PyMOL Python script that loads the backbone (N, CA, C, O; Angstrom):
from pymol import cmd

cmd.read_pdbstr("""\
ATOM      1  N   MET A   1     331.151  -3.296 138.987  1.00  0.00           N
ATOM      2  CA  MET A   1     329.936  -2.552 139.315  1.00  0.00           C
ATOM      3  C   MET A   1     329.175  -3.241 140.467  1.00  0.00           C
ATOM      4  O   MET A   1     328.607  -2.583 141.339  1.00  0.00           O
ATOM      5  N   ARG A   2     329.185  -4.560 140.439  1.00  0.00           N
ATOM      6  CA  ARG A   2     328.474  -5.310 141.474  1.00  0.00           C
ATOM      7  C   ARG A   2     329.096  -5.078 142.851  1.00  0.00           C
ATOM      8  O   ARG A   2     328.376  -4.951 143.842  1.00  0.00           O
ATOM      9  N   LYS A   3     330.428  -5.022 142.919  1.00  0.00           N
ATOM     10  CA  LYS A   3     331.107  -4.762 144.190  1.00  0.00           C
ATOM     11  C   LYS A   3     330.754  -3.368 144.718  1.00  0.00           C
ATOM     12  O   LYS A   3     330.560  -3.177 145.918  1.00  0.00           O
ATOM     13  N   TYR A   4     330.676  -2.421 143.822  1.00  0.00           N
ATOM     14  CA  TYR A   4     330.306  -1.054 144.211  1.00  0.00           C
ATOM     15  C   TYR A   4     328.894  -1.034 144.800  1.00  0.00           C
ATOM     16  O   TYR A   4     328.664  -0.397 145.828  1.00  0.00           O
ATOM     17  N   PHE A   5     327.966  -1.713 144.171  1.00  0.00           N
ATOM     18  CA  PHE A   5     326.583  -1.768 144.649  1.00  0.00           C
ATOM     19  C   PHE A   5     326.504  -2.420 146.023  1.00  0.00           C
ATOM     20  O   PHE A   5     325.799  -1.924 146.902  1.00  0.00           O
ATOM     21  N   ILE A   6     327.222  -3.531 146.218  1.00  0.00           N
ATOM     22  CA  ILE A   6     327.204  -4.240 147.493  1.00  0.00           C
ATOM     23  C   ILE A   6     327.827  -3.379 148.585  1.00  0.00           C
ATOM     24  O   ILE A   6     327.314  -3.336 149.703  1.00  0.00           O
ATOM     25  N   SER A   7     328.924  -2.695 148.276  1.00  0.00           N
ATOM     26  CA  SER A   7     329.554  -1.833 149.282  1.00  0.00           C
ATOM     27  C   SER A   7     328.637  -0.659 149.648  1.00  0.00           C
ATOM     28  O   SER A   7     328.580  -0.271 150.815  1.00  0.00           O
ATOM     29  N   CYS A   8     327.930  -0.096 148.689  1.00  0.00           N
ATOM     30  CA  CYS A   8     326.969   0.976 148.985  1.00  0.00           C
ATOM     31  C   CYS A   8     325.808   0.467 149.828  1.00  0.00           C
ATOM     32  O   CYS A   8     325.330   1.163 150.724  1.00  0.00           O
ATOM     33  N   LEU A   9     325.364  -0.731 149.543  1.00  0.00           N
ATOM     34  CA  LEU A   9     324.274  -1.329 150.305  1.00  0.00           C
ATOM     35  C   LEU A   9     324.689  -1.562 151.763  1.00  0.00           C
ATOM     36  O   LEU A   9     323.921  -1.275 152.682  1.00  0.00           O
ATOM     37  N   ILE A  10     325.887  -2.074 151.969  1.00  0.00           N
ATOM     38  CA  ILE A  10     326.382  -2.314 153.328  1.00  0.00           C
ATOM     39  C   ILE A  10     326.555  -0.992 154.073  1.00  0.00           C
ATOM     40  O   ILE A  10     326.175  -0.880 155.238  1.00  0.00           O
ATOM     41  N   LEU A  11     327.124  -0.002 153.406  1.00  0.00           N
ATOM     42  CA  LEU A  11     327.325   1.303 154.030  1.00  0.00           C
ATOM     43  C   LEU A  11     325.998   1.953 154.409  1.00  0.00           C
ATOM     44  O   LEU A  11     325.877   2.524 155.493  1.00  0.00           O
ATOM     45  N   SER A  12     325.019   1.873 153.543  1.00  0.00           N
ATOM     46  CA  SER A  12     323.716   2.471 153.849  1.00  0.00           C
ATOM     47  C   SER A  12     323.012   1.739 154.986  1.00  0.00           C
ATOM     48  O   SER A  12     322.271   2.353 155.754  1.00  0.00           O
ATOM     49  N   SER A  13     323.236   0.440 155.098  1.00  0.00           N
ATOM     50  CA  SER A  13     322.614  -0.288 156.207  1.00  0.00           C
ATOM     51  C   SER A  13     323.195   0.168 157.545  1.00  0.00           C
ATOM     52  O   SER A  13     322.466   0.260 158.533  1.00  0.00           O
ATOM     53  N   PHE A  14     324.489   0.454 157.588  1.00  0.00           N
ATOM     54  CA  PHE A  14     325.080   0.988 158.815  1.00  0.00           C
ATOM     55  C   PHE A  14     324.523   2.377 159.122  1.00  0.00           C
ATOM     56  O   PHE A  14     324.267   2.697 160.283  1.00  0.00           O
ATOM     57  N   LEU A  15     324.338   3.188 158.110  1.00  0.00           N
ATOM     58  CA  LEU A  15     323.834   4.547 158.329  1.00  0.00           C
ATOM     59  C   LEU A  15     322.386   4.535 158.819  1.00  0.00           C
ATOM     60  O   LEU A  15     322.023   5.322 159.693  1.00  0.00           O
ATOM     61  N   PHE A  16     321.571   3.661 158.273  1.00  0.00           N
ATOM     62  CA  PHE A  16     320.177   3.596 158.710  1.00  0.00           C
ATOM     63  C   PHE A  16     320.067   3.123 160.152  1.00  0.00           C
ATOM     64  O   PHE A  16     319.195   3.586 160.888  1.00  0.00           O
ATOM     65  N   THR A  17     320.932   2.215 160.563  1.00  0.00           N
ATOM     66  CA  THR A  17     320.931   1.737 161.939  1.00  0.00           C
ATOM     67  C   THR A  17     321.299   2.865 162.894  1.00  0.00           C
ATOM     68  O   THR A  17     320.679   3.015 163.947  1.00  0.00           O
ATOM     69  N   SER A  18     322.287   3.647 162.540  1.00  0.00           N
ATOM     70  CA  SER A  18     322.690   4.748 163.406  1.00  0.00           C
ATOM     71  C   SER A  18     321.614   5.824 163.448  1.00  0.00           C
ATOM     72  O   SER A  18     321.444   6.484 164.473  1.00  0.00           O
ATOM     73  N   CYS A  19     320.897   6.009 162.369  1.00  0.00           N
ATOM     74  CA  CYS A  19     319.812   6.995 162.365  1.00  0.00           C
ATOM     75  C   CYS A  19     318.707   6.582 163.327  1.00  0.00           C
ATOM     76  O   CYS A  19     318.153   7.433 164.023  1.00  0.00           O
ATOM     77  N   SER A  20     318.381   5.318 163.381  1.00  0.00           N
ATOM     78  CA  SER A  20     317.341   4.879 164.305  1.00  0.00           C
ATOM     79  C   SER A  20     317.814   5.014 165.743  1.00  0.00           C
ATOM     80  O   SER A  20     317.015   5.318 166.629  1.00  0.00           O
ATOM     81  N   ALA A  21     319.099   4.793 165.989  1.00  0.00           N
ATOM     82  CA  ALA A  21     319.640   4.976 167.338  1.00  0.00           C
ATOM     83  C   ALA A  21     319.574   6.443 167.737  1.00  0.00           C
ATOM     84  O   ALA A  21     319.195   6.762 168.863  1.00  0.00           O
ATOM     85  N   VAL A  22     319.934   7.325 166.835  1.00  0.00           N
ATOM     86  CA  VAL A  22     319.872   8.760 167.112  1.00  0.00           C
ATOM     87  C   VAL A  22     318.431   9.192 167.328  1.00  0.00           C
ATOM     88  O   VAL A  22     318.153  10.021 168.194  1.00  0.00           O
ATOM     89  N   GLU A  23     317.524   8.641 166.555  1.00  0.00           N
ATOM     90  CA  GLU A  23     316.100   8.967 166.720  1.00  0.00           C
ATOM     91  C   GLU A  23     315.608   8.577 168.105  1.00  0.00           C
ATOM     92  O   GLU A  23     314.867   9.330 168.735  1.00  0.00           O
ATOM     93  N   THR A  24     316.013   7.412 168.580  1.00  0.00           N
ATOM     94  CA  THR A  24     315.617   6.963 169.914  1.00  0.00           C
ATOM     95  C   THR A  24     316.180   7.876 170.987  1.00  0.00           C
ATOM     96  O   THR A  24     315.492   8.205 171.953  1.00  0.00           O
ATOM     97  N   ILE A  25     317.431   8.285 170.820  1.00  0.00           N
ATOM     98  CA  ILE A  25     318.051   9.183 171.801  1.00  0.00           C
ATOM     99  C   ILE A  25     317.318  10.519 171.827  1.00  0.00           C
ATOM    100  O   ILE A  25     317.063  11.055 172.905  1.00  0.00           O
ATOM    101  N   PHE A  26     316.979  11.063 170.677  1.00  0.00           N
ATOM    102  CA  PHE A  26     316.284  12.340 170.639  1.00  0.00           C
ATOM    103  C   PHE A  26     314.872  12.242 171.209  1.00  0.00           C
ATOM    104  O   PHE A  26     314.398  13.183 171.845  1.00  0.00           O
ATOM    105  N   LYS A  27     314.197  11.121 170.990  1.00  0.00           N
ATOM    106  CA  LYS A  27     312.869  10.946 171.577  1.00  0.00           C
ATOM    107  C   LYS A  27     312.953  10.927 173.088  1.00  0.00           C
ATOM    108  O   LYS A  27     312.140  11.555 173.765  1.00  0.00           O
ATOM    109  N   ALA A  28     313.937  10.206 173.624  1.00  0.00           N
ATOM    110  CA  ALA A  28     314.128  10.168 175.084  1.00  0.00           C
ATOM    111  C   ALA A  28     314.475  11.558 175.600  1.00  0.00           C
ATOM    112  O   ALA A  28     313.973  11.979 176.643  1.00  0.00           O
ATOM    113  N   GLY A  29     315.330  12.270 174.878  1.00  0.00           N
ATOM    114  CA  GLY A  29     315.696  13.634 175.275  1.00  0.00           C
ATOM    115  C   GLY A  29     314.502  14.567 175.254  1.00  0.00           C
ATOM    116  O   GLY A  29     314.377  15.438 176.115  1.00  0.00           O
ATOM    117  N   MET A  30     313.635  14.396 174.290  1.00  0.00           N
ATOM    118  CA  MET A  30     312.452  15.252 174.208  1.00  0.00           C
ATOM    119  C   MET A  30     311.562  15.033 175.423  1.00  0.00           C
ATOM    120  O   MET A  30     311.061  15.996 176.003  1.00  0.00           O
ATOM    121  N   TRP A  31     311.358  13.775 175.817  1.00  0.00           N
ATOM    122  CA  TRP A  31     310.506  13.501 176.978  1.00  0.00           C
ATOM    123  C   TRP A  31     311.144  14.020 178.255  1.00  0.00           C
ATOM    124  O   TRP A  31     310.449  14.557 179.117  1.00  0.00           O
ATOM    125  N   TRP A  32     312.449  13.870 178.389  1.00  0.00           N
ATOM    126  CA  TRP A  32     313.119  14.426 179.570  1.00  0.00           C
ATOM    127  C   TRP A  32     312.981  15.940 179.594  1.00  0.00           C
ATOM    128  O   TRP A  32     312.793  16.520 180.663  1.00  0.00           O
ATOM    129  N   ALA A  33     313.068  16.588 178.448  1.00  0.00           N
ATOM    130  CA  ALA A  33     312.910  18.040 178.393  1.00  0.00           C
ATOM    131  C   ALA A  33     311.502  18.439 178.831  1.00  0.00           C
ATOM    132  O   ALA A  33     311.348  19.401 179.582  1.00  0.00           O
ATOM    133  N   PHE A  34     310.472  17.720 178.378  1.00  0.00           N
ATOM    134  CA  PHE A  34     309.105  18.025 178.803  1.00  0.00           C
ATOM    135  C   PHE A  34     308.947  17.864 180.310  1.00  0.00           C
ATOM    136  O   PHE A  34     308.332  18.703 180.969  1.00  0.00           O
ATOM    137  N   ILE A  35     309.496  16.798 180.845  1.00  0.00           N
ATOM    138  CA  ILE A  35     309.384  16.553 182.280  1.00  0.00           C
ATOM    139  C   ILE A  35     310.104  17.646 183.069  1.00  0.00           C
ATOM    140  O   ILE A  35     309.567  18.164 184.049  1.00  0.00           O
ATOM    141  N   LEU A  36     311.315  17.995 182.642  1.00  0.00           N
ATOM    142  CA  LEU A  36     312.069  19.020 183.365  1.00  0.00           C
ATOM    143  C   LEU A  36     311.407  20.385 183.267  1.00  0.00           C
ATOM    144  O   LEU A  36     311.390  21.124 184.252  1.00  0.00           O
ATOM    145  N   VAL A  37     310.869  20.736 182.128  1.00  0.00           N
ATOM    146  CA  VAL A  37     310.163  22.013 181.992  1.00  0.00           C
ATOM    147  C   VAL A  37     308.942  22.032 182.895  1.00  0.00           C
ATOM    148  O   VAL A  37     308.664  23.047 183.533  1.00  0.00           O
ATOM    149  N   PHE A  38     308.214  20.934 182.960  1.00  0.00           N
ATOM    150  CA  PHE A  38     307.044  20.850 183.828  1.00  0.00           C
ATOM    151  C   PHE A  38     307.451  21.027 185.293  1.00  0.00           C
ATOM    152  O   PHE A  38     306.774  21.731 186.043  1.00  0.00           O
ATOM    153  N   ILE A  39     308.547  20.396 185.701  1.00  0.00           N
ATOM    154  CA  ILE A  39     309.014  20.519 187.081  1.00  0.00           C
ATOM    155  C   ILE A  39     309.466  21.942 187.384  1.00  0.00           C
ATOM    156  O   ILE A  39     309.147  22.475 188.447  1.00  0.00           O
ATOM    157  N   VAL A  40     310.196  22.559 186.475  1.00  0.00           N
ATOM    158  CA  VAL A  40     310.685  23.920 186.701  1.00  0.00           C
ATOM    159  C   VAL A  40     309.526  24.907 186.774  1.00  0.00           C
ATOM    160  O   VAL A  40     309.513  25.772 187.650  1.00  0.00           O
ATOM    161  N   VAL A  41     308.565  24.796 185.881  1.00  0.00           N
ATOM    162  CA  VAL A  41     307.405  25.691 185.914  1.00  0.00           C
ATOM    163  C   VAL A  41     306.611  25.484 187.200  1.00  0.00           C
ATOM    164  O   VAL A  41     306.162  26.453 187.813  1.00  0.00           O
ATOM    165  N   GLY A  42     306.436  24.229 187.613  1.00  0.00           N
ATOM    166  CA  GLY A  42     305.739  23.946 188.863  1.00  0.00           C
ATOM    167  C   GLY A  42     306.479  24.527 190.056  1.00  0.00           C
ATOM    168  O   GLY A  42     305.855  25.069 190.968  1.00  0.00           O
ATOM    169  N   LEU A  43     307.800  24.421 190.061  1.00  0.00           N
ATOM    170  CA  LEU A  43     308.605  24.966 191.145  1.00  0.00           C
ATOM    171  C   LEU A  43     308.507  26.485 191.202  1.00  0.00           C
ATOM    172  O   LEU A  43     308.411  27.061 192.285  1.00  0.00           O
ATOM    173  N   ILE A  44     308.529  27.129 190.055  1.00  0.00           N
ATOM    174  CA  ILE A  44     308.400  28.592 190.010  1.00  0.00           C
ATOM    175  C   ILE A  44     307.032  29.016 190.519  1.00  0.00           C
ATOM    176  O   ILE A  44     306.936  29.972 191.290  1.00  0.00           O
ATOM    177  N   ILE A  45     305.978  28.336 190.111  1.00  0.00           N
ATOM    178  CA  ILE A  45     304.627  28.667 190.587  1.00  0.00           C
ATOM    179  C   ILE A  45     304.530  28.448 192.088  1.00  0.00           C
ATOM    180  O   ILE A  45     303.908  29.248 192.787  1.00  0.00           O
ATOM    181  N   TRP A  46     305.134  27.379 192.595  1.00  0.00           N
ATOM    182  CA  TRP A  46     305.101  27.091 194.030  1.00  0.00           C
ATOM    183  C   TRP A  46     305.839  28.176 194.812  1.00  0.00           C
ATOM    184  O   TRP A  46     305.353  28.625 195.850  1.00  0.00           O
ATOM    185  N   ILE A  47     307.011  28.602 194.327  1.00  0.00           N
ATOM    186  CA  ILE A  47     307.778  29.657 195.004  1.00  0.00           C
ATOM    187  C   ILE A  47     307.011  30.968 194.976  1.00  0.00           C
ATOM    188  O   ILE A  47     306.948  31.671 195.985  1.00  0.00           O
ATOM    189  N   LEU A  48     306.432  31.303 193.841  1.00  0.00           N
ATOM    190  CA  LEU A  48     305.676  32.554 193.763  1.00  0.00           C
ATOM    191  C   LEU A  48     304.443  32.518 194.659  1.00  0.00           C
ATOM    192  O   LEU A  48     304.099  33.531 195.267  1.00  0.00           O
ATOM    193  N   SER A  49     303.778  31.383 194.753  1.00  0.00           N
ATOM    194  CA  SER A  49     302.623  31.305 195.631  1.00  0.00           C
ATOM    195  C   SER A  49     303.028  31.431 197.096  1.00  0.00           C
ATOM    196  O   SER A  49     302.276  31.998 197.889  1.00  0.00           O
ATOM    197  N   LYS A  50     304.198  30.917 197.474  1.00  0.00           N
ATOM    198  CA  LYS A  50     304.693  31.070 198.846  1.00  0.00           C
ATOM    199  C   LYS A  50     305.067  32.523 199.125  1.00  0.00           C
ATOM    200  O   LYS A  50     304.877  33.008 200.240  1.00  0.00           O
ATOM    201  N   MET A  51     305.590  33.208 198.134  1.00  0.00           N
ATOM    202  CA  MET A  51     305.986  34.621 198.341  1.00  0.00           C
ATOM    203  C   MET A  51     304.775  35.513 198.481  1.00  0.00           C
ATOM    204  O   MET A  51     304.787  36.409 199.326  1.00  0.00           O
ATOM    205  N   PHE A  52     303.735  35.316 197.701  1.00  0.00           N
ATOM    206  CA  PHE A  52     302.592  36.218 197.693  1.00  0.00           C
ATOM    207  C   PHE A  52     301.520  35.838 198.707  1.00  0.00           C
ATOM    208  O   PHE A  52     300.598  36.625 198.922  1.00  0.00           O
ATOM    209  N   ASN A  53     301.595  34.665 199.344  1.00  0.00           N
ATOM    210  CA  ASN A  53     300.604  34.257 200.326  1.00  0.00           C
ATOM    211  C   ASN A  53     301.052  34.495 201.757  1.00  0.00           C
ATOM    212  O   ASN A  53     300.452  33.957 202.688  1.00  0.00           O
ATOM    213  N   LYS A  54     302.097  35.291 201.950  1.00  0.00           N
ATOM    214  CA  LYS A  54     302.533  35.598 203.309  1.00  0.00           C
ATOM    215  C   LYS A  54     301.529  36.549 203.941  1.00  0.00           C
ATOM    216  O   LYS A  54     301.066  37.493 203.300  1.00  0.00           O
ATOM    217  N   LYS A  55     301.194  36.294 205.204  1.00  0.00           N
ATOM    218  CA  LYS A  55     300.210  37.134 205.875  1.00  0.00           C
ATOM    219  C   LYS A  55     300.868  38.060 206.861  1.00  0.00           C
ATOM    220  O   LYS A  55     300.186  38.844 207.521  1.00  0.00           O
TER     221      LYS A  55
END
""", "prot")
cmd.dss("prot")
cmd.show_as("cartoon", "prot")
cmd.util.cbc("prot")
cmd.orient("prot")
């Protein structure tokens, strides 16, 4: 029983480490998504303002 408990403890420690790594990757991805959406929306507004401000 003790070996089973130790093996479960070791396995769960590996899983928790990978979860924190995945969490970090998703946080970075979320910030990149916000930045890219901001750039795309800004670019669309800039293009539309150039199209409608022609004299």
